[in-house]
mmCIF file of the N, C-alpha and C atoms, coordinates in Angstrom:
data_MODEL
# 
_entry.id   MODEL 
# 
loop_
_atom_site.group_PDB 
_atom_site.id 
_atom_site.type_symbol 
_atom_site.label_atom_id 
_atom_site.label_alt_id 
_atom_site.label_comp_id 
_atom_site.label_asym_id 
_atom_site.label_entity_id 
_atom_site.label_seq_id 
_atom_site.pdbx_PDB_ins_code 
_atom_site.Cartn_x 
_atom_site.Cartn_y 
_atom_site.Cartn_z 
_atom_site.occupancy 
_atom_site.B_iso_or_equiv 
_atom_site.pdbx_formal_charge 
_atom_site.auth_seq_id 
_atom_site.auth_comp_id 
_atom_site.auth_asym_id 
_atom_site.auth_atom_id 
_atom_site.pdbx_PDB_model_num 
ATOM 1   N N  . MET A 1 1  ? 0.600   -11.140 -3.872  1.00 0.00 ? 1  MET A N  1 
ATOM 2   C CA . MET A 1 1  ? 1.683   -10.747 -3.388  1.00 0.00 ? 1  MET A CA 1 
ATOM 3   C C  . MET A 1 1  ? 1.531   -10.208 -2.106  1.00 0.00 ? 1  MET A C  1 
ATOM 4   N N  . LYS A 1 2  ? 2.080   -10.593 -0.928  1.00 0.00 ? 2  LYS A N  1 
ATOM 5   C CA . LYS A 1 2  ? 2.042   -10.238 0.678   1.00 0.00 ? 2  LYS A CA 1 
ATOM 6   C C  . LYS A 1 2  ? 2.636   -8.936  0.587   1.00 0.00 ? 2  LYS A C  1 
ATOM 7   N N  . VAL A 1 3  ? 1.888   -8.037  1.204   1.00 0.00 ? 3  VAL A N  1 
ATOM 8   C CA . VAL A 1 3  ? 2.661   -6.556  1.774   1.00 0.00 ? 3  VAL A CA 1 
ATOM 9   C C  . VAL A 1 3  ? 2.355   -6.602  3.202   1.00 0.00 ? 3  VAL A C  1 
ATOM 10  N N  . GLN A 1 4  ? 3.499   -6.029  3.426   1.00 0.00 ? 4  GLN A N  1 
ATOM 11  C CA . GLN A 1 4  ? 3.956   -5.772  4.973   1.00 0.00 ? 4  GLN A CA 1 
ATOM 12  C C  . GLN A 1 4  ? 4.061   -4.377  5.266   1.00 0.00 ? 4  GLN A C  1 
ATOM 13  N N  . ASN A 1 5  ? 3.749   -4.124  6.835   1.00 0.00 ? 5  ASN A N  1 
ATOM 14  C CA . ASN A 1 5  ? 4.003   -2.985  7.276   1.00 0.00 ? 5  ASN A CA 1 
ATOM 15  C C  . ASN A 1 5  ? 4.070   -1.734  6.551   1.00 0.00 ? 5  ASN A C  1 
ATOM 16  N N  . ILE A 1 6  ? 2.920   -1.548  6.331   1.00 0.00 ? 6  ILE A N  1 
ATOM 17  C CA . ILE A 1 6  ? 2.520   -0.502  5.635   1.00 0.00 ? 6  ILE A CA 1 
ATOM 18  C C  . ILE A 1 6  ? 2.013   0.590   6.618   1.00 0.00 ? 6  ILE A C  1 
ATOM 19  N N  . LYS A 1 7  ? 2.826   1.892   6.768   1.00 0.00 ? 7  LYS A N  1 
ATOM 20  C CA . LYS A 1 7  ? 2.944   2.699   7.547   1.00 0.00 ? 7  LYS A CA 1 
ATOM 21  C C  . LYS A 1 7  ? 2.147   3.928   7.005   1.00 0.00 ? 7  LYS A C  1 
ATOM 22  N N  . ASP A 1 8  ? 2.082   4.429   5.982   1.00 0.00 ? 8  ASP A N  1 
ATOM 23  C CA . ASP A 1 8  ? 1.416   5.483   5.225   1.00 0.00 ? 8  ASP A CA 1 
ATOM 24  C C  . ASP A 1 8  ? 0.090   4.819   4.693   1.00 0.00 ? 8  ASP A C  1 
ATOM 25  N N  . VAL A 1 9  ? -0.873  4.529   5.687   1.00 0.00 ? 9  VAL A N  1 
ATOM 26  C CA . VAL A 1 9  ? -2.220  3.966   4.652   1.00 0.00 ? 9  VAL A CA 1 
ATOM 27  C C  . VAL A 1 9  ? -2.688  4.920   3.950   1.00 0.00 ? 9  VAL A C  1 
ATOM 28  N N  . ASN A 1 10 ? -2.873  5.887   3.964   1.00 0.00 ? 10 ASN A N  1 
ATOM 29  C CA . ASN A 1 10 ? -3.707  7.038   3.145   1.00 0.00 ? 10 ASN A CA 1 
ATOM 30  C C  . ASN A 1 10 ? -2.688  6.881   1.787   1.00 0.00 ? 10 ASN A C  1 
ATOM 31  N N  . ARG A 1 11 ? -1.360  6.960   1.885   1.00 0.00 ? 11 ARG A N  1 
ATOM 32  C CA . ARG A 1 11 ? -0.621  6.999   0.458   1.00 0.00 ? 11 ARG A CA 1 
ATOM 33  C C  . ARG A 1 11 ? -0.794  5.521   -0.036  1.00 0.00 ? 11 ARG A C  1 
ATOM 34  N N  . PHE A 1 12 ? -0.933  4.921   0.822   1.00 0.00 ? 12 PHE A N  1 
ATOM 35  C CA . PHE A 1 12 ? -1.171  2.909   0.242   1.00 0.00 ? 12 PHE A CA 1 
ATOM 36  C C  . PHE A 1 12 ? -2.268  3.227   -0.652  1.00 0.00 ? 12 PHE A C  1 
ATOM 37  N N  . PHE A 1 13 ? -3.377  3.751   0.000   1.00 0.00 ? 13 PHE A N  1 
ATOM 38  C CA . PHE A 1 13 ? -4.500  3.849   -0.656  1.00 0.00 ? 13 PHE A CA 1 
ATOM 39  C C  . PHE A 1 13 ? -4.608  4.214   -1.931  1.00 0.00 ? 13 PHE A C  1 
ATOM 40  N N  . GLU A 1 14 ? -3.975  5.700   -1.986  1.00 0.00 ? 14 GLU A N  1 
ATOM 41  C CA . GLU A 1 14 ? -3.710  6.576   -3.266  1.00 0.00 ? 14 GLU A CA 1 
ATOM 42  C C  . GLU A 1 14 ? -3.088  5.965   -4.515  1.00 0.00 ? 14 GLU A C  1 
ATOM 43  N N  . VAL A 1 15 ? -2.232  4.985   -4.101  1.00 0.00 ? 15 VAL A N  1 
ATOM 44  C CA . VAL A 1 15 ? -1.359  4.247   -5.213  1.00 0.00 ? 15 VAL A CA 1 
ATOM 45  C C  . VAL A 1 15 ? -2.502  3.397   -5.514  1.00 0.00 ? 15 VAL A C  1 
ATOM 46  N N  . VAL A 1 16 ? -2.971  2.444   -4.981  1.00 0.00 ? 16 VAL A N  1 
ATOM 47  C CA . VAL A 1 16 ? -4.322  1.509   -5.358  1.00 0.00 ? 16 VAL A CA 1 
ATOM 48  C C  . VAL A 1 16 ? -5.200  2.102   -5.971  1.00 0.00 ? 16 VAL A C  1 
ATOM 49  N N  . ASN A 1 17 ? -5.476  3.575   -5.859  1.00 0.00 ? 17 ASN A N  1 
ATOM 50  C CA . ASN A 1 17 ? -6.517  4.171   -6.633  1.00 0.00 ? 17 ASN A CA 1 
ATOM 51  C C  . ASN A 1 17 ? -5.983  4.623   -7.788  1.00 0.00 ? 17 ASN A C  1 
ATOM 52  N N  . GLU A 1 18 ? -4.492  4.683   -8.090  1.00 0.00 ? 18 GLU A N  1 
ATOM 53  C CA . GLU A 1 18 ? -3.978  5.006   -9.431  1.00 0.00 ? 18 GLU A CA 1 
ATOM 54  C C  . GLU A 1 18 ? -3.803  3.596   -10.271 1.00 0.00 ? 18 GLU A C  1 
ATOM 55  N N  . CYS A 1 19 ? -3.859  2.657   -9.769  1.00 0.00 ? 19 CYS A N  1 
ATOM 56  C CA . CYS A 1 19 ? -3.564  1.563   -10.529 1.00 0.00 ? 19 CYS A CA 1 
ATOM 57  C C  . CYS A 1 19 ? -4.885  1.678   -11.394 1.00 0.00 ? 19 CYS A C  1 
ATOM 58  N N  . LYS A 1 20 ? -4.410  1.030   -12.834 1.00 0.00 ? 20 LYS A N  1 
ATOM 59  C CA . LYS A 1 20 ? -5.324  0.840   -13.847 1.00 0.00 ? 20 LYS A CA 1 
ATOM 60  C C  . LYS A 1 20 ? -6.367  -0.429  -13.903 1.00 0.00 ? 20 LYS A C  1 
ATOM 61  N N  . GLY A 1 21 ? -5.751  -1.408  -13.164 1.00 0.00 ? 21 GLY A N  1 
ATOM 62  C CA . GLY A 1 21 ? -6.441  -2.563  -13.269 1.00 0.00 ? 21 GLY A CA 1 
ATOM 63  C C  . GLY A 1 21 ? -7.455  -2.999  -12.016 1.00 0.00 ? 21 GLY A C  1 
ATOM 64  N N  . ARG A 1 22 ? -7.616  -3.913  -11.610 1.00 0.00 ? 22 ARG A N  1 
ATOM 65  C CA . ARG A 1 22 ? -8.463  -4.361  -10.528 1.00 0.00 ? 22 ARG A CA 1 
ATOM 66  C C  . ARG A 1 22 ? -7.243  -5.072  -9.402  1.00 0.00 ? 22 ARG A C  1 
ATOM 67  N N  . ILE A 1 23 ? -7.468  -4.409  -8.244  1.00 0.00 ? 23 ILE A N  1 
ATOM 68  C CA . ILE A 1 23 ? -6.727  -4.709  -7.115  1.00 0.00 ? 23 ILE A CA 1 
ATOM 69  C C  . ILE A 1 23 ? -7.187  -5.632  -5.873  1.00 0.00 ? 23 ILE A C  1 
ATOM 70  N N  . GLU A 1 24 ? -7.221  -6.854  -5.599  1.00 0.00 ? 24 GLU A N  1 
ATOM 71  C CA . GLU A 1 24 ? -7.849  -7.523  -4.751  1.00 0.00 ? 24 GLU A CA 1 
ATOM 72  C C  . GLU A 1 24 ? -7.288  -7.690  -3.349  1.00 0.00 ? 24 GLU A C  1 
ATOM 73  N N  . LEU A 1 25 ? -8.189  -7.373  -2.722  1.00 0.00 ? 25 LEU A N  1 
ATOM 74  C CA . LEU A 1 25 ? -7.786  -8.126  -1.173  1.00 0.00 ? 25 LEU A CA 1 
ATOM 75  C C  . LEU A 1 25 ? -7.765  -9.571  -0.528  1.00 0.00 ? 25 LEU A C  1 
ATOM 76  N N  . VAL A 1 26 ? -6.781  -10.049 -0.301  1.00 0.00 ? 26 VAL A N  1 
ATOM 77  C CA . VAL A 1 26 ? -7.118  -11.690 -0.215  1.00 0.00 ? 26 VAL A CA 1 
ATOM 78  C C  . VAL A 1 26 ? -7.344  -11.820 1.200   1.00 0.00 ? 26 VAL A C  1 
ATOM 79  N N  . THR A 1 27 ? -8.646  -11.761 1.906   1.00 0.00 ? 27 THR A N  1 
ATOM 80  C CA . THR A 1 27 ? -8.810  -12.397 3.191   1.00 0.00 ? 27 THR A CA 1 
ATOM 81  C C  . THR A 1 27 ? -8.649  -13.464 3.700   1.00 0.00 ? 27 THR A C  1 
ATOM 82  N N  . ASP A 1 28 ? -8.285  -13.724 5.034   1.00 0.00 ? 28 ASP A N  1 
ATOM 83  C CA . ASP A 1 28 ? -7.793  -14.705 5.664   1.00 0.00 ? 28 ASP A CA 1 
ATOM 84  C C  . ASP A 1 28 ? -8.516  -16.088 5.343   1.00 0.00 ? 28 ASP A C  1 
ATOM 85  N N  . GLU A 1 29 ? -9.995  -16.023 4.972   1.00 0.00 ? 29 GLU A N  1 
ATOM 86  C CA . GLU A 1 29 ? -10.660 -16.793 4.805   1.00 0.00 ? 29 GLU A CA 1 
ATOM 87  C C  . GLU A 1 29 ? -10.757 -17.494 3.023   1.00 0.00 ? 29 GLU A C  1 
ATOM 88  N N  . GLY A 1 30 ? -9.811  -16.448 2.383   1.00 0.00 ? 30 GLY A N  1 
ATOM 89  C CA . GLY A 1 30 ? -9.630  -16.811 0.749   1.00 0.00 ? 30 GLY A CA 1 
ATOM 90  C C  . GLY A 1 30 ? -10.549 -16.344 -0.129  1.00 0.00 ? 30 GLY A C  1 
ATOM 91  N N  . ASP A 1 31 ? -11.454 -15.336 0.601   1.00 0.00 ? 31 ASP A N  1 
ATOM 92  C CA . ASP A 1 31 ? -12.274 -14.130 -0.180  1.00 0.00 ? 31 ASP A CA 1 
ATOM 93  C C  . ASP A 1 31 ? -11.586 -13.285 -1.074  1.00 0.00 ? 31 ASP A C  1 
ATOM 94  N N  . ARG A 1 32 ? -12.127 -12.526 -2.073  1.00 0.00 ? 32 ARG A N  1 
ATOM 95  C CA . ARG A 1 32 ? -11.207 -11.642 -2.838  1.00 0.00 ? 32 ARG A CA 1 
ATOM 96  C C  . ARG A 1 32 ? -12.163 -10.334 -2.914  1.00 0.00 ? 32 ARG A C  1 
ATOM 97  N N  . LEU A 1 33 ? -11.800 -9.297  -2.129  1.00 0.00 ? 33 LEU A N  1 
ATOM 98  C CA . LEU A 1 33 ? -12.289 -7.994  -2.062  1.00 0.00 ? 33 LEU A CA 1 
ATOM 99  C C  . LEU A 1 33 ? -11.806 -6.861  -2.977  1.00 0.00 ? 33 LEU A C  1 
ATOM 100 N N  . ASN A 1 34 ? -12.384 -6.384  -3.766  1.00 0.00 ? 34 ASN A N  1 
ATOM 101 C CA . ASN A 1 34 ? -11.990 -5.142  -4.428  1.00 0.00 ? 34 ASN A CA 1 
ATOM 102 C C  . ASN A 1 34 ? -11.397 -4.218  -4.030  1.00 0.00 ? 34 ASN A C  1 
ATOM 103 N N  . LEU A 1 35 ? -10.110 -4.185  -3.743  1.00 0.00 ? 35 LEU A N  1 
ATOM 104 C CA . LEU A 1 35 ? -9.586  -3.128  -2.669  1.00 0.00 ? 35 LEU A CA 1 
ATOM 105 C C  . LEU A 1 35 ? -9.980  -1.585  -3.316  1.00 0.00 ? 35 LEU A C  1 
ATOM 106 N N  . LYS A 1 36 ? -10.540 -1.329  -4.448  1.00 0.00 ? 36 LYS A N  1 
ATOM 107 C CA . LYS A 1 36 ? -10.302 -0.024  -5.108  1.00 0.00 ? 36 LYS A CA 1 
ATOM 108 C C  . LYS A 1 36 ? -11.913 0.534   -4.607  1.00 0.00 ? 36 LYS A C  1 
ATOM 109 N N  . SER A 1 37 ? -12.395 -0.397  -4.299  1.00 0.00 ? 37 SER A N  1 
ATOM 110 C CA . SER A 1 37 ? -13.800 -0.191  -3.697  1.00 0.00 ? 37 SER A CA 1 
ATOM 111 C C  . SER A 1 37 ? -13.566 0.521   -1.817  1.00 0.00 ? 37 SER A C  1 
ATOM 112 N N  . LYS A 1 38 ? -14.314 1.993   -1.729  1.00 0.00 ? 38 LYS A N  1 
ATOM 113 C CA . LYS A 1 38 ? -14.081 2.405   -0.422  1.00 0.00 ? 38 LYS A CA 1 
ATOM 114 C C  . LYS A 1 38 ? -14.722 1.588   0.823   1.00 0.00 ? 38 LYS A C  1 
ATOM 115 N N  . LEU A 1 39 ? -15.574 0.792   0.453   1.00 0.00 ? 39 LEU A N  1 
ATOM 116 C CA . LEU A 1 39 ? -16.340 -0.123  1.524   1.00 0.00 ? 39 LEU A CA 1 
ATOM 117 C C  . LEU A 1 39 ? -14.931 -1.049  1.829   1.00 0.00 ? 39 LEU A C  1 
ATOM 118 N N  . THR A 1 40 ? -14.071 -1.719  1.333   1.00 0.00 ? 40 THR A N  1 
ATOM 119 C CA . THR A 1 40 ? -13.427 -2.272  1.378   1.00 0.00 ? 40 THR A CA 1 
ATOM 120 C C  . THR A 1 40 ? -12.056 -1.906  2.001   1.00 0.00 ? 40 THR A C  1 
ATOM 121 N N  . GLN A 1 41 ? -11.890 -0.861  1.550   1.00 0.00 ? 41 GLN A N  1 
ATOM 122 C CA . GLN A 1 41 ? -10.363 0.056   2.160   1.00 0.00 ? 41 GLN A CA 1 
ATOM 123 C C  . GLN A 1 41 ? -10.770 0.133   3.689   1.00 0.00 ? 41 GLN A C  1 
ATOM 124 N N  . TYR A 1 42 ? -12.040 0.267   3.820   1.00 0.00 ? 42 TYR A N  1 
ATOM 125 C CA . TYR A 1 42 ? -12.651 0.503   5.120   1.00 0.00 ? 42 TYR A CA 1 
ATOM 126 C C  . TYR A 1 42 ? -12.429 -0.559  5.920   1.00 0.00 ? 42 TYR A C  1 
ATOM 127 N N  . VAL A 1 43 ? -12.596 -1.687  5.795   1.00 0.00 ? 43 VAL A N  1 
ATOM 128 C CA . VAL A 1 43 ? -12.456 -2.860  6.047   1.00 0.00 ? 43 VAL A CA 1 
ATOM 129 C C  . VAL A 1 43 ? -11.314 -3.524  6.422   1.00 0.00 ? 43 VAL A C  1 
ATOM 130 N N  . ALA A 1 44 ? -10.053 -2.870  5.311   1.00 0.00 ? 44 ALA A N  1 
ATOM 131 C CA . ALA A 1 44 ? -8.719  -2.746  5.605   1.00 0.00 ? 44 ALA A CA 1 
ATOM 132 C C  . ALA A 1 44 ? -8.401  -2.023  6.929   1.00 0.00 ? 44 ALA A C  1 
ATOM 133 N N  . LEU A 1 45 ? -8.944  -0.975  6.729   1.00 0.00 ? 45 LEU A N  1 
ATOM 134 C CA . LEU A 1 45 ? -8.742  0.292   7.892   1.00 0.00 ? 45 LEU A CA 1 
ATOM 135 C C  . LEU A 1 45 ? -8.648  -0.562  9.447   1.00 0.00 ? 45 LEU A C  1 
ATOM 136 N N  . ALA A 1 46 ? -9.705  -1.109  9.197   1.00 0.00 ? 46 ALA A N  1 
ATOM 137 C CA . ALA A 1 46 ? -10.309 -1.945  10.700  1.00 0.00 ? 46 ALA A CA 1 
ATOM 138 C C  . ALA A 1 46 ? -8.921  -2.557  11.525  1.00 0.00 ? 46 ALA A C  1 
ATOM 139 N N  . ASN A 1 47 ? -7.979  -3.005  10.470  1.00 0.00 ? 47 ASN A N  1 
ATOM 140 C CA . ASN A 1 47 ? -6.765  -3.407  11.128  1.00 0.00 ? 47 ASN A CA 1 
ATOM 141 C C  . ASN A 1 47 ? -5.746  -2.593  11.639  1.00 0.00 ? 47 ASN A C  1 
ATOM 142 N N  . VAL A 1 48 ? -6.028  -1.427  10.932  1.00 0.00 ? 48 VAL A N  1 
ATOM 143 C CA . VAL A 1 48 ? -5.037  -0.188  11.532  1.00 0.00 ? 48 VAL A CA 1 
ATOM 144 C C  . VAL A 1 48 ? -5.075  -0.170  12.468  1.00 0.00 ? 48 VAL A C  1 
ATOM 145 N N  . PHE A 1 49 ? -6.110  0.323   13.342  1.00 0.00 ? 49 PHE A N  1 
ATOM 146 C CA . PHE A 1 49 ? -6.333  1.158   14.567  1.00 0.00 ? 49 PHE A CA 1 
ATOM 147 C C  . PHE A 1 49 ? -5.582  0.864   15.656  1.00 0.00 ? 49 PHE A C  1 
ATOM 148 N N  . SER A 1 50 ? -4.983  -0.192  15.489  1.00 0.00 ? 50 SER A N  1 
ATOM 149 C CA . SER A 1 50 ? -4.289  -0.903  17.052  1.00 0.00 ? 50 SER A CA 1 
ATOM 150 C C  . SER A 1 50 ? -3.035  0.133   17.117  1.00 0.00 ? 50 SER A C  1 
ATOM 151 N N  . ASP A 1 51 ? -2.417  0.196   16.132  1.00 0.00 ? 51 ASP A N  1 
ATOM 152 C CA . ASP A 1 51 ? -0.943  0.931   16.212  1.00 0.00 ? 51 ASP A CA 1 
ATOM 153 C C  . ASP A 1 51 ? -0.497  2.104   14.780  1.00 0.00 ? 51 ASP A C  1 
ATOM 154 N N  . GLY A 1 52 ? -2.028  1.846   13.940  1.00 0.00 ? 52 GLY A N  1 
ATOM 155 C CA . GLY A 1 52 ? -1.478  2.960   12.482  1.00 0.00 ? 52 GLY A CA 1 
ATOM 156 C C  . GLY A 1 52 ? -0.917  2.390   11.575  1.00 0.00 ? 52 GLY A C  1 
ATOM 157 N N  . THR A 1 53 ? -0.519  0.738   11.514  1.00 0.00 ? 53 THR A N  1 
ATOM 158 C CA . THR A 1 53 ? -0.068  0.462   10.393  1.00 0.00 ? 53 THR A CA 1 
ATOM 159 C C  . THR A 1 53 ? -1.013  -1.032  10.179  1.00 0.00 ? 53 THR A C  1 
ATOM 160 N N  . ILE A 1 54 ? -0.477  -1.436  8.688   1.00 0.00 ? 54 ILE A N  1 
ATOM 161 C CA . ILE A 1 54 ? -1.251  -2.621  8.312   1.00 0.00 ? 54 ILE A CA 1 
ATOM 162 C C  . ILE A 1 54 ? -0.024  -3.346  8.442   1.00 0.00 ? 54 ILE A C  1 
ATOM 163 N N  . LYS A 1 55 ? -0.284  -4.294  9.321   1.00 0.00 ? 55 LYS A N  1 
ATOM 164 C CA . LYS A 1 55 ? 0.895   -5.523  9.741   1.00 0.00 ? 55 LYS A CA 1 
ATOM 165 C C  . LYS A 1 55 ? 1.534   -6.033  8.053   1.00 0.00 ? 55 LYS A C  1 
ATOM 166 N N  . GLU A 1 56 ? -0.010  -6.959  7.580   1.00 0.00 ? 56 GLU A N  1 
ATOM 167 C CA . GLU A 1 56 ? 0.306   -7.888  6.186   1.00 0.00 ? 56 GLU A CA 1 
ATOM 168 C C  . GLU A 1 56 ? -1.131  -8.049  5.903   1.00 0.00 ? 56 GLU A C  1 
ATOM 169 N N  . ILE A 1 57 ? -0.910  -7.434  4.637   1.00 0.00 ? 57 ILE A N  1 
ATOM 170 C CA . ILE A 1 57 ? -2.075  -7.861  3.734   1.00 0.00 ? 57 ILE A CA 1 
ATOM 171 C C  . ILE A 1 57 ? -1.872  -8.813  2.457   1.00 0.00 ? 57 ILE A C  1 
ATOM 172 N N  . GLU A 1 58 ? -2.542  -9.774  1.891   1.00 0.00 ? 58 GLU A N  1 
ATOM 173 C CA . GLU A 1 58 ? -2.508  -10.264 0.583   1.00 0.00 ? 58 GLU A CA 1 
ATOM 174 C C  . GLU A 1 58 ? -3.144  -9.333  -0.678  1.00 0.00 ? 58 GLU A C  1 
ATOM 175 N N  . LEU A 1 59 ? -2.675  -9.083  -1.522  1.00 0.00 ? 59 LEU A N  1 
ATOM 176 C CA . LEU A 1 59 ? -2.937  -8.630  -2.573  1.00 0.00 ? 59 LEU A CA 1 
ATOM 177 C C  . LEU A 1 59 ? -3.013  -9.255  -3.944  1.00 0.00 ? 59 LEU A C  1 
ATOM 178 N N  . VAL A 1 60 ? -3.838  -9.259  -4.796  1.00 0.00 ? 60 VAL A N  1 
ATOM 179 C CA . VAL A 1 60 ? -3.714  -9.567  -5.964  1.00 0.00 ? 60 VAL A CA 1 
ATOM 180 C C  . VAL A 1 60 ? -3.986  -8.626  -7.195  1.00 0.00 ? 60 VAL A C  1 
ATOM 181 N N  . ALA A 1 61 ? -2.963  -8.304  -8.001  1.00 0.00 ? 61 ALA A N  1 
ATOM 182 C CA . ALA A 1 61 ? -3.128  -7.354  -8.936  1.00 0.00 ? 61 ALA A CA 1 
ATOM 183 C C  . ALA A 1 61 ? -2.787  -7.951  -10.068 1.00 0.00 ? 61 ALA A C  1 
ATOM 184 N N  . TYR A 1 62 ? -3.717  -7.780  -11.212 1.00 0.00 ? 62 TYR A N  1 
ATOM 185 C CA . TYR A 1 62 ? -4.035  -8.273  -12.480 1.00 0.00 ? 62 TYR A CA 1 
ATOM 186 C C  . TYR A 1 62 ? -3.065  -7.430  -13.621 1.00 0.00 ? 62 TYR A C  1 
ATOM 187 N N  . ASN A 1 63 ? -2.723  -6.228  -13.428 1.00 0.00 ? 63 ASN A N  1 
ATOM 188 C CA . ASN A 1 63 ? -1.966  -5.521  -14.434 1.00 0.00 ? 63 ASN A CA 1 
ATOM 189 C C  . ASN A 1 63 ? -0.655  -5.528  -14.106 1.00 0.00 ? 63 ASN A C  1 
ATOM 190 N N  . SER A 1 64 ? 0.496   -5.766  -14.991 1.00 0.00 ? 64 SER A N  1 
ATOM 191 C CA . SER A 1 64 ? 1.885   -5.902  -14.693 1.00 0.00 ? 64 SER A CA 1 
ATOM 192 C C  . SER A 1 64 ? 2.023   -4.449  -14.167 1.00 0.00 ? 64 SER A C  1 
ATOM 193 N N  . ASP A 1 65 ? 1.645   -3.475  -14.749 1.00 0.00 ? 65 ASP A N  1 
ATOM 194 C CA . ASP A 1 65 ? 2.236   -2.218  -14.719 1.00 0.00 ? 65 ASP A CA 1 
ATOM 195 C C  . ASP A 1 65 ? 1.561   -1.608  -13.081 1.00 0.00 ? 65 ASP A C  1 
ATOM 196 N N  . ASP A 1 66 ? 0.548   -2.263  -12.771 1.00 0.00 ? 66 ASP A N  1 
ATOM 197 C CA . ASP A 1 66 ? 0.139   -2.090  -11.326 1.00 0.00 ? 66 ASP A CA 1 
ATOM 198 C C  . ASP A 1 66 ? 1.118   -2.936  -10.162 1.00 0.00 ? 66 ASP A C  1 
ATOM 199 N N  . VAL A 1 67 ? 1.490   -4.197  -10.380 1.00 0.00 ? 67 VAL A N  1 
ATOM 200 C CA . VAL A 1 67 ? 2.316   -4.657  -9.564  1.00 0.00 ? 67 VAL A CA 1 
ATOM 201 C C  . VAL A 1 67 ? 3.302   -3.855  -9.554  1.00 0.00 ? 67 VAL A C  1 
ATOM 202 N N  . MET A 1 68 ? 4.197   -3.303  -10.482 1.00 0.00 ? 68 MET A N  1 
ATOM 203 C CA . MET A 1 68 ? 5.422   -2.469  -10.907 1.00 0.00 ? 68 MET A CA 1 
ATOM 204 C C  . MET A 1 68 ? 4.773   -1.517  -9.629  1.00 0.00 ? 68 MET A C  1 
ATOM 205 N N  . LYS A 1 69 ? 4.049   -0.829  -9.953  1.00 0.00 ? 69 LYS A N  1 
ATOM 206 C CA . LYS A 1 69 ? 3.921   0.215   -9.083  1.00 0.00 ? 69 LYS A CA 1 
ATOM 207 C C  . LYS A 1 69 ? 3.471   0.082   -7.433  1.00 0.00 ? 69 LYS A C  1 
ATOM 208 N N  . LEU A 1 70 ? 2.722   -0.867  -7.009  1.00 0.00 ? 70 LEU A N  1 
ATOM 209 C CA . LEU A 1 70 ? 2.778   -1.365  -5.838  1.00 0.00 ? 70 LEU A CA 1 
ATOM 210 C C  . LEU A 1 70 ? 4.278   -1.789  -5.246  1.00 0.00 ? 70 LEU A C  1 
ATOM 211 N N  . SER A 1 71 ? 4.859   -2.494  -5.842  1.00 0.00 ? 71 SER A N  1 
ATOM 212 C CA . SER A 1 71 ? 6.057   -2.986  -5.476  1.00 0.00 ? 71 SER A CA 1 
ATOM 213 C C  . SER A 1 71 ? 7.156   -1.660  -5.264  1.00 0.00 ? 71 SER A C  1 
ATOM 214 N N  . ASN A 1 72 ? 7.010   -0.968  -6.394  1.00 0.00 ? 72 ASN A N  1 
ATOM 215 C CA . ASN A 1 72 ? 7.762   0.323   -5.939  1.00 0.00 ? 72 ASN A CA 1 
ATOM 216 C C  . ASN A 1 72 ? 7.221   1.084   -5.081  1.00 0.00 ? 72 ASN A C  1 
ATOM 217 N N  . TYR A 1 73 ? 6.006   1.213   -4.522  1.00 0.00 ? 73 TYR A N  1 
ATOM 218 C CA . TYR A 1 73 ? 5.541   2.073   -3.159  1.00 0.00 ? 73 TYR A CA 1 
ATOM 219 C C  . TYR A 1 73 ? 5.925   1.046   -1.964  1.00 0.00 ? 73 TYR A C  1 
ATOM 220 N N  . MET A 1 74 ? 5.981   0.215   -2.073  1.00 0.00 ? 74 MET A N  1 
ATOM 221 C CA . MET A 1 74 ? 6.498   -0.772  -0.697  1.00 0.00 ? 74 MET A CA 1 
ATOM 222 C C  . MET A 1 74 ? 8.004   -0.813  -0.636  1.00 0.00 ? 74 MET A C  1 
ATOM 223 N N  . MET A 1 75 ? 8.887   -0.657  -1.855  1.00 0.00 ? 75 MET A N  1 
ATOM 224 C CA . MET A 1 75 ? 10.225  -0.451  -1.293  1.00 0.00 ? 75 MET A CA 1 
ATOM 225 C C  . MET A 1 75 ? 10.748  0.981   -0.997  1.00 0.00 ? 75 MET A C  1 
ATOM 226 N N  . ASN A 1 76 ? 10.090  1.830   -1.401  1.00 0.00 ? 76 ASN A N  1 
ATOM 227 C CA . ASN A 1 76 ? 10.274  3.535   -1.267  1.00 0.00 ? 76 ASN A CA 1 
ATOM 228 C C  . ASN A 1 76 ? 9.063   4.063   -0.160  1.00 0.00 ? 76 ASN A C  1 
ATOM 229 N N  . GLN A 1 77 ? 8.703   3.310   0.672   1.00 0.00 ? 77 GLN A N  1 
ATOM 230 C CA . GLN A 1 77 ? 7.538   3.836   1.621   1.00 0.00 ? 77 GLN A CA 1 
ATOM 231 C C  . GLN A 1 77 ? 8.696   4.107   2.668   1.00 0.00 ? 77 GLN A C  1 
# 
């Protein structure tokens, strides 16, 4: 799933950490990184420092409840 315009990055990572299954960040090169990893979260944050938002990232969630949780977050942010 493509996620766009994340304005509250801290809340986004809280939602990711609440997920039960694996959540992966897909890089531009096609690599998949575990987004629950603090190191990966810092890498994702490197894209934020320009204006405080994450413009677009691609995520893979394997648990259907996690997909719903992430979708609900994006719709209500």
